[in-house]
C-alpha positions in Angstrom: -41.8 -38.0 -45.5 -42.0 -36.0 -43.0 -45.3 -34.6 -41.0 -47.1 -37.7 -43.1 -47.1 -36.3 -46.2 -46.8 -38.6 -49.0 -44.7 -37.0 -52.0 -46.0 -37.1 -54.9 -44.9 -37.2 -58.4 -46.5 -35.2 -61.4 -46.1 -37.2 -64.8 -45.3 -35.7 -68.3 -48.7 -35.8 -69.3 -50.1 -33.4 -65.8 -46.6 -31.2 -67.1 -48.0 -30.2 -70.8 -52.1 -29.6 -69.6 -50.9 -27.5 -66.7 -47.4 -25.3 -68.2 -48.4 -23.6 -71.1 -46.2 -22.3 -73.2 -47.1 -18.6 -72.7 -48.0 -18.6 -68.8 -43.9 -20.4 -68.8 -42.5 -17.5 -71.2 -43.4 -15.1 -68.5 -42.5 -17.0 -65.3 -39.1 -17.9 -67.4 -38.8 -14.2 -67.9 -39.2 -13.3 -64.0 -36.7 -15.7 -63.2 -34.1 -14.4 -64.8 -34.9 -11.2 -62.7 -35.1 -13.3 -59.6 -31.5 -14.5 -60.5 -29.6 -11.4 -61.9 -31.2 -9.4 -58.9 -30.0 -12.2 -55.8 -33.2 -13.2 -55.2 -32.5 -17.1 -56.7 -28.8 -19.6 -56.5 -27.5 -21.5 -59.6 -24.4 -23.6 -59.1 -22.6 -25.0 -61.6 -24.2 -28.6 -62.6 -22.2 -31.7 -62.8 -22.0 -33.8 -66.2 -20.7 -37.3 -66.1 -19.8 -38.3 -69.7 -21.1 -41.5 -70.2 -19.8 -44.0 -72.7 -21.2 -43.3 -76.6 -21.8 -39.5 -76.3 -24.2 -39.4 -73.8 -24.4 -36.9 -70.5 -26.0 -37.9 -66.7 -25.9 -34.4 -64.9 -27.2 -32.9 -62.0 -28.6 -29.5 -61.8 -29.3 -28.1 -58.7 -30.7 -24.2 -57.6 -32.5 -22.3 -55.4 -35.7 -20.0 -55.1 -35.2 -17.6 -52.7 -37.9 -15.8 -53.1 -39.8 -18.1 -53.1 -38.3 -20.9 -50.6 -37.5 -23.4 -52.9 -34.8 -25.1 -53.4 -34.2 -28.4 -56.0 -32.1 -30.4 -58.2 -32.4 -31.8 -61.6 -31.2 -35.0 -62.7 -31.4 -35.2 -66.0 -30.0 -38.2 -68.8 -28.9 -36.6 -72.0 -28.8 -39.4 -75.1 -28.4 -37.6 -78.6 -28.5 -40.9 -80.6 -32.2 -41.8 -78.9 -33.6 -39.6 -81.7 -32.6 -42.0 -83.8 -34.9 -44.6 -82.2 -37.5 -42.8 -81.5 -36.9 -41.4 -77.8 -36.2 -38.5 -76.1 -32.8 -37.2 -76.0 -33.8 -35.2 -72.5 -35.1 -38.3 -69.8 -35.5 -36.8 -65.6 -36.9 -36.0 -62.7 -36.7 -32.4 -61.0 -36.8 -32.3 -57.7 -38.5 -30.2 -55.6 -37.9 -29.1 -52.1 -39.4 -26.5 -49.6 -36.3 -24.9 -47.8 -38.4 -23.5 -44.2 -37.8 -27.4 -43.0 -36.3 -29.3 -46.6 -39.2 -31.8 -47.1 -39.9 -33.0 -50.8 -42.6 -30.4 -52.8 -42.9 -33.1 -55.5 -41.1 -35.3 -58.1 -41.6 -34.2 -61.3 -41.3 -35.3 -65.1 -38.3 -33.4 -66.4 -38.2 -34.2 -70.1 -41.2 -32.4 -70.4 -40.0 -29.1 -68.3 -36.8 -29.1 -69.8 -38.7 -28.9 -73.7 -40.8 -26.0 -72.4 -38.5 -23.9 -70.3 -36.0 -23.5 -73.0 -37.6 -22.7 -75.4 -39.5 -20.2 -73.2 -36.1 -18.3 -72.2 -35.3 -18.0 -76.1 -38.4 -16.6 -76.7 -37.3 -14.4 -73.9 -34.0 -13.2 -75.7 -35.5 -13.2 -79.0 -38.2 -11.0 -77.6 -35.3 -8.6 -75.4 -32.6 -9.1 -78.9 -34.3 -9.8 -82.1 -34.9 -6.5 -84.2 -39.2 -5.8 -83.9 -39.6 -6.5 -87.3 -38.3 -10.1 -87.3 -40.6 -12.1 -89.5 -38.6 -15.1 -91.0 -37.2 -17.7 -88.7 -34.9 -20.5 -89.5 -35.0 -23.9 -87.7 -31.6 -26.1 -87.6 -32.9 -29.3 -86.0 -36.5 -30.8 -86.7 -36.6 -32.6 -83.2 -39.2 -31.7 -79.9 -37.0 -28.5 -79.9 -37.7 -27.3 -82.8 -41.3 -28.4 -82.3 -41.7 -26.5 -79.1 -39.0 -23.3 -80.3 -41.2 -22.8 -82.9 -44.6 -22.5 -80.2 -42.6 -20.6 -77.9 -41.2 -17.6 -80.9 -44.6 -17.3 -82.4 -45.5 -15.7 -79.2 -42.9 -12.9 -79.6 -43.2 -12.5 -82.8 -45.2 -12.2 -86.0 -43.4 -15.4 -87.9 -44.6 -15.3 -91.8 -41.9 -18.1 -92.6 -39.7 -21.1 -91.6 -36.7 -22.7 -92.9 -36.0 -25.7 -91.4 -32.7 -28.2 -91.7 -32.0 -31.0 -90.8 -28.9 -34.2 -91.3 -31.7 -36.0 -91.4 -33.9 -34.7 -94.4 -37.2 -37.3 -93.8 -37.6 -36.3 -90.4 -36.9 -32.2 -91.8 -39.8 -32.7 -94.6 -42.4 -34.4 -91.4 -41.1 -31.3 -89.3 -42.5 -28.8 -92.5 -45.5 -30.7 -92.5 -46.6 -31.0 -88.8 -46.2 -27.5 -87.8 -47.8 -25.9 -91.1 -51.2 -28.2 -90.6 -50.5 -26.7 -87.0 -49.7 -23.2 -87.0 -50.9 -22.6 -90.8 -47.7 -20.8 -92.0 -44.8 -21.3 -94.5 -42.6 -23.8 -93.5 -39.6 -24.5 -95.9 -37.4 -27.7 -96.1 -34.0 -26.2 -97.4 -30.9 -28.8 -98.4 -28.2 -26.7 -96.6 -28.0 -24.9 -93.4 -27.2 -22.2 -94.9 -29.7 -21.9 -97.4 -32.3 -21.8 -94.0 -30.0 -18.5 -91.5 -29.2 -17.3 -94.8 -32.6 -14.8 -95.1 -33.2 -15.2 -92.3 -34.1 -12.1 -88.7 -34.2 -15.1 -86.7 -32.3 -18.3 -86.4 -32.5 -21.2 -83.2 -30.2 -24.1 -83.3 -31.1 -26.9 -81.4 -29.4 -29.9 -83.1 -27.1 -32.8 -81.0 -24.1 -31.6 -83.3 -20.4 -31.4 -82.4 -19.0 -29.7 -85.2 -20.5 -26.5 -86.3 -24.2 -26.4 -89.0 -24.2 -22.8 -89.0 -21.9 -20.5 -90.9 -21.2 -17.0 -90.9 -20.4 -16.7 -94.5 -24.5 -17.6 -93.8 -26.1 -15.0 -91.6 -27.2 -11.6 -92.9 -26.2 -8.6 -90.5 -29.1 -8.0 -88.1 -30.2 -11.4 -87.0 -30.5 -13.2 -84.0 -29.5 -16.6 -83.1 -30.3 -19.0 -80.6 -27.6 -21.6 -79.6 -29.2 -24.1 -77.8 -28.3 -27.6 -78.4 -24.0 -27.6 -77.6 -24.7 -28.0 -73.8 -20.6 -28.8 -73.1 -17.2 -27.5 -73.9 -16.2 -30.1 -76.6 -19.7 -29.3 -78.5 -20.6 -26.4 -80.7 -23.3 -25.4 -83.6 -21.7 -22.1 -84.4 -18.3 -21.4 -86.4 -15.5 -19.5 -85.4 -16.6 -16.6 -87.7 -20.9 -16.7 -86.3 -19.2 -15.4 -83.4 -16.4 -13.9 -83.7 -19.7 -11.2 -85.8 -22.1 -11.4 -83.5 -22.5 -10.1 -79.8 -22.8 -12.8 -77.3 -25.2 -13.6 -74.5 -25.0 -15.4 -71.7 -28.0 -17.1 -68.5 -25.4 -17.6 -66.8 -21.4 -16.1 -67.2 -20.1 -19.1 -65.2 -21.8 -21.8 -67.9 -20.6 -20.3 -70.7 -17.0 -20.4 -69.8 -16.6 -23.2 -68.9 -19.5 -25.5 -71.1 -19.2 -23.1 -73.7 -17.6 -24.8 -76.4 -19.5 -22.3 -79.0 -17.5 -20.0 -77.0 -14.8 -22.2 -75.9 -13.7 -23.6 -78.8 -12.8 -20.5 -80.6 -11.9 -18.5 -77.4 -9.3 -21.3 -76.3 -7.6 -21.2 -80.5 -7.0 -17.2 -79.6 -9.8 -16.3 -82.6 -12.5 -14.6 -80.3 -12.2 -13.3 -76.9 -13.8 -11.8 -73.9 -15.1 -8.7 -75.1 -17.6 -10.3 -77.7 -19.3 -11.5 -73.8 -21.6 -8.8 -73.2 -23.1 -10.0 -69.7 -26.0 -12.3 -69.3 -29.5 -12.3 -70.6 -30.9 -10.9 -66.7 -28.9 -8.2 -66.4 -30.3 -7.2 -69.7 -33.2 -7.4 -68.9 -33.3 -5.5 -65.9 -31.2 -2.6 -68.2 -28.1 -3.0 -66.2 -26.2 -4.4 -69.7 -27.5 -3.2 -73.2 -30.3 -5.2 -75.2 -29.5 -4.9 -79.3 -28.0 -1.0 -79.8 -28.6 -0.7 -84.2 -30.6 -3.2 -86.2 -27.4 -4.5 -88.8 -26.0 -6.1 -85.6 -26.0 -10.3 -84.6 -26.5 -11.2 -81.7 -26.4 -15.0 -80.0 -28.0 -16.2 -77.2 -25.9 -18.7 -75.9 -28.3 -20.9 -73.5 -27.3 -23.9 -72.0 -30.1 -25.1 -69.2 -30.8 -23.5 -65.8 -32.0 -25.7 -63.0 -33.9 -22.6 -61.9 -35.8 -22.9 -64.8 -36.2 -26.4 -64.1 -36.9 -25.8 -60.1 -39.2 -22.5 -61.4 -41.7 -24.1 -63.5 -42.0 -27.3 -61.8 -42.9 -25.1 -59.0 -45.5 -24.5 -60.7 -47.0 -26.8 -61.9 -47.6 -28.5 -58.5 -49.5 -25.0 -57.6 -52.2 -26.2 -60.1 -51.9 -29.6 -58.5 -52.7 -28.7 -55.4 -55.1 -26.1 -56.2 -57.4 -28.5 -58.9 -55.9 -27.9 -61.8 -55.5 -30.7 -63.3 -58.0 -34.0 -63.1 
């Protein structure tokens, strides 16, 4: 390394110890605003398909205001859930932009788990009704756990309904979350049952076909669509999307990668008129947020490398300050 400085590797347990959810929510809000106001750069990620529906992704970005550039390299193997392994594995490589020196390599699984839920919390805080109390979680893996933690920071959730194609997994999730947070977590037999009374819906599955149906969504609901990250994958059916005002984390990503939008759009079932714009622009009031208590809002979360870069840099700073023993 330049200057004789050895590159550090920050492991999963360090990330989890140093990056708490409340801090990450604030950090993601700041990062989205930086992106909206031109203080960060984000390009479309490269996704290389691997046999069996798996993906290897390379995700570059820069945060000019912090003199940072970096790339997340990550594998996405949805079937790992059945093996008791994480679906997302990889690293975030962080460089400073004064000399191009690498600052550190940070575990990508833990960064992804925390920052994804934190961004959903930012979207929920902005777009969900202020009196929202009922949450539906579709899926019961790692993101289901981090999303519940994150949303408890932005809304007073009283009841959680969970559905998963694997009912045993859903039951384990319900028992774990009830014990951890002391709130009612109900296991539902269908996704429709889970979402029918929900004020907030989080779709965090590896589904390739819809698991959330417009006929089941009540007026005023907010949806975080998180699991589908490719143009040929979707979690929401056409009716669900057609009813909604749609927000993107990045327009380029939405128009190239979001099967939730692209599949019905290519079928002629929806138009670009349903797209309000980017979440960061809503945070700075460049575009409107929720307009009334009856409308349905959707945040299409595809995941941006600027999130990983900001979160990884925060953790690097904490280790440099002696924040982890």
